[in-house]
N, C-alpha and C positions, 0 to 999 in steps of 0.2 A: 590462533587456530592452528591445529596440528595437521590439517588435511590440505590437499591440493586445491579443492574447490573453495570458492568464496561462498558465503551464505547469501540467500535471497530473502530479504526481510520485507514482507508484503503487508503494507498498510491498507486496510480496506474499511469502508464505512460509507455513510451517506455523503452526498455533496455538501460541503461546508462543515463537515465534522472535525476537520483539522488534520487530515491525513498528510497533506504535503507540508504543512507547517511543522508537524512533528517529525516527519521524515527528514526535512532539511536540518532540523535541530540535531537529530541523531547522526546524520551524515557529517556535520561539522565536528561533532565529538569524536567520531571514528577517524576522521581525517587527522585530528589533533593527536590521536593515538598512533598515527603512522600507518593506518590501514589504507588499502586501495579501495575507493568507494565511488560508485556511480548511482545517481538518482534518476529513476525513470518515472516521470510524472504522466499520469493518464491523460490530462488535458493537453500536454505538449505532444504526446504520442498520437492523439486523435488528429492533430494538425500535420503530422508527418507520415510515419509508417502505417498509420491506421486511417489516413484520410479517405473519405468516401464511404466509410462504414456507417451504417445507420444505427438504430437502437433496438432493432428486433432482437429476440433472444439469440437467434443464430448469429447475427452480426456482432452482438456483444461477446459471444463465445469466440468468434474469430478474432476480435480485438484482443481478448485475453490470450489466445494462442500465439498471436504475434508478440505480445509483451513477454510471454514465457520464453519464446524462442530467443529473443534478444537477451533476456536475463540469463538464460542458460549459456549463451556464448560468452558473456562477461564472467559469469561465476566459474566456468571451467578454466578461466585464465586467472584465477585467484583474486578476482574482484568481488568485494561485497556489494551486492546490488540491493538498493532500497527501491521498492516499487510503491507508488501511491496511485491506487486505482479503485474505484467504487467496488467492483467485483461483486455484484449483487446476488449471484446465485451460488449455492453450495457446490453444484457440479463444476463451476469454474475454479473454485478454491481446491476441490478435490483433484482436478486436472493439474493445476499448478503444483500441488504437493507431489503428485505422482511423477512429474517431469523434472523437478528441480531438487537435486541434492542440497541439503542445508536449508530447506525451505522453512521459514518462520512466519506464521500467520498472526498478524496483529489486528485485532478488531478495535477500531477507533470509534468508540461508542459516544454518541451525543444525541440528545433528544431532538426529534424532528423540529419542534418549535425553535430551538436554539440554532439549528442549522439554517432555518428560514430567516431568523434574525441576522445571522452573519452573512447572508447571501448578497454580496456586493454586485453581482451580475444580474440580479433580479430573475433568476431562473425559476425559483419556486413560484413566484407570482405569475410568471408566464405559464407555468404548468397548471396552476390552479385556475387560470383564465382559459385554459384549453389551447393556448398558443404553442405549447410544447407537449407533444405526445410521448408516451413511454418514458416518463421522467421518474427515475427511481425515488421511491418514498411517497410519491403522489399518485401517479397513474400506472406505475410499474412496481412490482414488489422488490423489497430488499429482504432476503432471507437471512435472518440472524444466524451467525455461524454456530455450528454445533459444538465444536471443540477447538477454539483458537488457542494458540500457544500463549498469547498475552492479550489481555483486555485492558485498555486504558479509557478513561472517561475525561474528555476534554472540556466538558461543561463544569465538572466538579473538582478537577485537579489541574494544577498549573502545568504549563509546558515544561518547566524545569523538572518538576516532580515526575511527570510522565516520562520524560527523557531519561531521568535517573533510573526509573523502574525498568525501562527497556534495556538500557545499557547493563544494568545489574543482571537482568535475566540472561542477556547474551553472554556475559562473562561466566555466569554460573552454569549455563546449559550447553554452551558451544565451546567452552574453554578458549574464548577469545584471549589473545595476548597482544601486547603492543608489538608492532612490527619489529622493533629493535630486539625483542626477545625471541624472535623466530630463529630456528637453527638453520 
């Protein structure tokens, strides 16, 4: 990459879609290429800097604003930041794009039924029983992105193939270079 800022590669989609799994795979590949990389996982951030926030639309937006702030700090110091967060509303994605140079929006597409099948925490079952309110995809909407930079399908395509597609896109569109090739 020939610019000072790192990229912010934002993986969004339903719970259980494979956002974090894919982001970890991409992070490992970028690290092997000698890049400076950090992964910001939405679940981990909810336990730390976003602790105490609920799931109302306003609180979800505040959650995203905090993630954007941290991503911006890292990226302006030449770190490529991979964010894995549901990010259910288009206004959140628009906000992130407006605030983050080098923002790349990746829609991790996966059918709701497959996300429910993968759900090891039982969150979908709790949401369907009414034990979890405002759960994205069940009792709260997920607005399908209008124009993501990349769409991957984790139900129909392997992790390796999705990873290769993302890395290929980054190299083609952001002029990613191995760290050793930087001037």
